N, C-alpha and C positions, 0 to 999 in steps of 0.2 A: 503611962503618962498621957497627957493631952496630946492627941495626934497633931493638932494644929500647931503646937510648939515644935513639933518635929520637922517643920518645913525649913528647907535650906534654900535661900534665895540666890540664884546665880545671876548677878547683875554687873557684868563687866562691860566696859567700852571696847573698841577695836584695839588691836595691836597693830598700830599704823605701819603699812608696808608689808604686813605679814598676814594677819587674819582679820576679817571683819568681826563685828561684835557677836553676831549669831554663830559664827564658826568657833569663837572662843567659848561660848556657852555650850556648844555641842562637845567640845573637848572636856570641859569641866564636868559635863553630865556623864561622860564615860568614867570619870574618876569616881563619881558618886555611885555609879552602877558597880564598880569594882569592889565597893564595900557593902553592896546590897541595899544601898540607900536611894536607888533611882526614883522610886515612887514618891519620895519626899522632896525632890528637887523642883523648884519653880523657876523656869526661865525668864529672865527679865533683861535682855540685852538693851544697853542704854546708849544715849548720845548726849553730847554737852554743847551743841551749837556748832561743832566742827563737822568735818566730812563724816557721813553716816547718819546725819540728822534726817534727811528726806527718807532713807531707808527705814529709820525707826518709825517715822509717821506712817509709811506704807504698811509696816508690820502691824500698826495699831489700827488699820482698816481705811486709811486715806486712799485716794485714787491717784494714779500717776498721770501726769500730763507732760508731753515733750514740748520744749520751747527752743526755737532757733536763736542763737545769740553769738557773741564773739568771745574769744579767750583774752587773756591779759595782753597779748600782742597783736590783737585784731584778727586772728584767724577764725574762720566760721566753725562754731561748735553747736551741739545740741545738748541741752540740760534737761533734767527731769525734776519737775515740781510736784509736790504732794498737795492734793486738792481735797478739801472737804467743804461742800456747799459753796459759800462765798469767801472761804479761807484758803490760803495757800502757804506753803513752806518751800523756799528756794534756797539752794546751797551754793555759797560763794566758791567752795573748793571745786565744784563741778563746772564753774564758769571761768573764773580767773584764778585757778589754783595752780599749785606747783607741779601737779601731775607726775611726779616722779622724775621730771626733767633735770638734766644738769644745768643749773642756773648760774650764769656768769654775772659779773658786776654790771655789765651792760643790760642784761635782762632785768636786774633789780631797779635800774634807773628808768627804764622805759615801760614797765608793767603798768597796765591801766585797769581800773574797775569799770570801764565803760560798759562792758557786757552785763554787769549787774543791773545797771539802769535799763538797758534794753529789755532784759527779762522782766523787770518790774512793769515797764510800760506794756509788755505783751499781757501780763496778768490783768492789768487795769483795763485793757482792750476786751478781755474775756469776762469782765464784770466782777473780778475778784476785788473785795474791799478790805480784807484783812490779810496783810502779807507779813510773814515772818522771814527774815533773812538770816540764815545760819552762817556765821562769819568765819569760823575756823578754817585754816588751810589755805589762805590766800597767798598769791605770789606778789601781791601789790603793796607799795607804801606810798600811795598817791593821795592820801587824806580823803579818799572817795571822790576826788575831783572828776574822775572819769564818770562815775555814776551820776553825779550832779549835772554834768554837761549833757549826758544822755537824756536827762529828765527835764532839760530846758534851761538850766542856769548857764549864763554866758560869762566866760572867763576871757579877758582881753589883756593884750600887752600894751605898752605905753603908745604904740602907734595906732591903737584901736582895733588890732587884728586878733582874731581868736587864737588861743594857744592850744596846743596839743596837751590834753589833760594827763600827763604823766609825771612822775616825780622829778625828773631831770628838768622839766619846764615850768614847775610852779614858781620858781623865783621870779619869772617874768610877769606873773600876774600883776597888773596895775589897776585894773577895773573889774568890777563884779556887778552883774545885772541879774537879779533874781526874779524880774517881772515875768519872764518867760517860762517859769516852772510849770510843769504840767498841773492844770487846775484841779485834776481829779485827786491830787495828793492831799488837798485840804480836807476832803471828806473821807479819805481812806485811812485805815489804822495800820501803821507801820511799826513793826517790832524788830529790833536788832538783837539777835540771840548770840551772846559772846561767851567765851570760855575763859576769859582773862579779865582783870579789873584795872589794867594799866591805862594811864591817860594817854592822849596823843602825843603830847610834847613833855620834855623833862628828862631827868636822868633815867627814869624807867618808861620812856615813851616808846612809841611805835618803832622808830628808827633804831634807837638805842638798844632795844631788847630783842627785836624780831627781824630786822632787816638782814643780818648776816645769814640767817638760815634761808633767806630768799636770794642769796647770792652776792649781797653787797659786800664790798671791802671797806677799809677804814675810811678812805676818801668818800666813798659813796654813802656811808652812814652819816658822815658829817653834812654832806649836801642834802641828803633826805631829810635830816633833822631840821636844818635851816629852812628847807623848802616848806615843811609842815607848819613851822612857826609862821612863815610868811603867809601862807595860805589862810591860816586861821585869822591873822591880823587883817587880811582883806575881806574875807567872807563874813565873819561874825558881825561887823558893823552894818554890812549890807543887809543882813536879815534881822538886825537888832537883837542879837543873842551873844552876850559877852560871856567869855569864860568856859565855853563848852569844851574847849581843847584840854582843859585841866580836869575835866569830870572823870571819875572812875569809870573805866570801860570804854572811854572814847577812843583809845588807841587800838582797839581790837581790829584785826584785818587791815593793818596798815593805815588806820584811821577812817575806815569805812563806817565804823560805829559813829564817829564824829559827824560824818556827813549825814548819816541817818538822823542824828539829833538836830542838825541844821534843818532838816525837813520836818521835824516835830515828831520823830519816832521816839518810842520808848525803848531804852536799853535794859535788857533783862539778862539775868544768868541763863545761858543756854541749858545748863545742867538742870536748874530748877524747873525751867519751862517744860523740858522733855520728861523729866520725872513726873511732873504734874499730868502731862498729857498721857503718859503710860500707866497712870494710876499706881505709881510705886508705893505710896503710903499705905494703900490698902493691902498690897502684896507683902510688904516687909512687916507690917504690924503683927505682932504675935508669933513671929518666926523664931527659930532657935539660932540661926546664924545666917549672915550675909556674906557671900563670896564675891568680890569684885576684882577689878584689874584693868590695866592698860599697858601700852607698849613701854612708856617711860614714866616713872615716878620721880618728880624733881621738885624744886621750889615753886615752879609755875603751877604744878598740880594743886598746891595749896591755895592758889589764887582763883579757884573756880572750876577746876576740871571735874569731869563726871564722877569718877570713883570717890573723890573726896566728898562730893555733894551726896552721893549715895550713903557713905559712911556717917556723914552729919545727920541725915534723915534717920538712918538706923539708930544712932545714938539717942536722938530725940525720942524714939520709940523703944528705947532700952534694949536694943538688939545689938550684939557685938558684930564687928565687921573684920574680915581678914581679906588679904589681897595677894594676887599673883601678878607680877609685872614682868616685862621683858628685862628692864634694867631698873635699878633703884639708885638714884643719884642724890637722895636725901642725906644730908649729913647729921651726925648726932646733934649738932648745934641747931638745926632747923626745928622750930617748934610748930606745933599744930597738927601733926600727923594724927589722924583719927583711927588708925587701924591697930588692932591688938596684936597682929602678926602679919609680916610681909615675906613672901618668897620671891626672889629675883631669879628668873630663868638663866640669865647670862652668866651667873655664878656657878650654874651647873654645866651649861654647855653654850659656848659663845656662838655656835652655829644657829641659834634660835633666831638671830636677827635677819638671817638670809635664807633660812630653809623652813617654810611653813609646816612641813611634816614634822620636823624636830620640835617646833613650837607646840604642835598639837600633842605630841607624845609627852613633852615636859609639863604641859598644863594638866594633862590627865594625872601624871604622877604627883605633881604639886598639890592638886585637889585632894587626892587621897591623903597625902601627908597632913594637910591642914585640918581635914575632917577628923583624922585620927587624933591629932593633938587636941582639938577643941570640942569634939563631940563624944570621944570615947571616955565615958565616966559612968559610975554606978547609977547616977540619976538620969542618964540619957539612954533610952532603950528604943531602938528603931525596930519595928517589926520586920523581920527578914534579914536583919543585918548580920553579916557574917564575921 
C-alpha cells in the first residue's frame, strides 16, 4: 500500500484537569506502539483558543515571554505569552482563569478581566502589533469591562465616579467615555480566539450558559445577565457599534470577545486559527485515520471545540476521524457529531477524572481498540504490524 496512507494522525486537545494535549498524544502513541504502528503515528496536539493555546504556539516554535499582571480578583500573577516577531498570543485562562479553585457565588460576581488589559498594554509597550487573545477558561462574566478599563475606557456611575469593572457593579454604569482608549489599539491588530459561538446576551448568552461553572448561583446568573445587557446598552452607542452583543462568539469568556469587538478585534474560531498555525491540513491530508479527543464531549463541543474542528477538517480531506474522550455527554438526539466512533473513558473506569495515571492507561488501551476496529482489514497493511 501507499506508505503515506498509513499515517495515523494523533490530534487530541487536553483532558482538562487531568492531562495536557501532548501528554494525551504520548499515551495514544503507546497504544499505537502496542500494535507495532508507532512509526506510522504523527503527533499533532491541538488547542482551540482555550487554555493550552500558548503551549501549542510554543510547540510550533514561538518564543515564551513572561508578563506581570493580575488575576480575576486583583492578585498579582505572571502569565506567559508566545511571541513571534511582532505577533503575540496571550491566554485568558492563565490571567483571569478559574485555576482549579473552588469558586463561590461571590467569586463569580466580583471576577474581572482587568488583567487581560494589563497584559495587552504590556505587549503594546514591547512593540507587539498583532495580538491574539485565547479566550477559553475564564472565571469572569464582566463583559470584558475590566479589560476595557485597563486599556483606557472610563465607566462612571450617575455621580460621575468610576465604577469597579466587575459583573456585580455593571448595572451602575451611567456614562461611558471611550476617548481615553490607548491610541496604539487603532494601529494594532487584535484577534479574539474563541471556542464557542454563543452571543453575549440572550437565552444562550454568557451568563445563562457559562456563569454557573464559574460559581454563580441562580440569583447571580440573573444579575450577571442583566448587567451584560445594561453594559452593552451603554457602551455600544458610545463607540457607535450597535448589535455587537448579539454577534456569534461575542459571549466567549464572559463577554471578553464582545469587548474585543468593541475595540475592533476580529473574532475567530480558536480551533481554526490554531489548526492553521500548526499546519494541520498538510499533516492530515492523505492520512489513513485521525484520532482526536478531549476531556468532555458535549453539545458545546459541536459549537467550535477543537476535536470537532479536527474532524471537520479531516472530513473535508476525506479522512475518517475517531475520538477518545473522558466523558461523552452527547445524546442520540444531538446532531452534527463528525466522528465515526467514540470511546468514553469514564464508562470503563470512573477514576479517570481524578487519576492521570488511570487516564493514561485507558487512553493507551482505547487507542489500540480504535485502531484494531478501523485499521485491521485486508486492504490495510502496516509494515511491522503485529
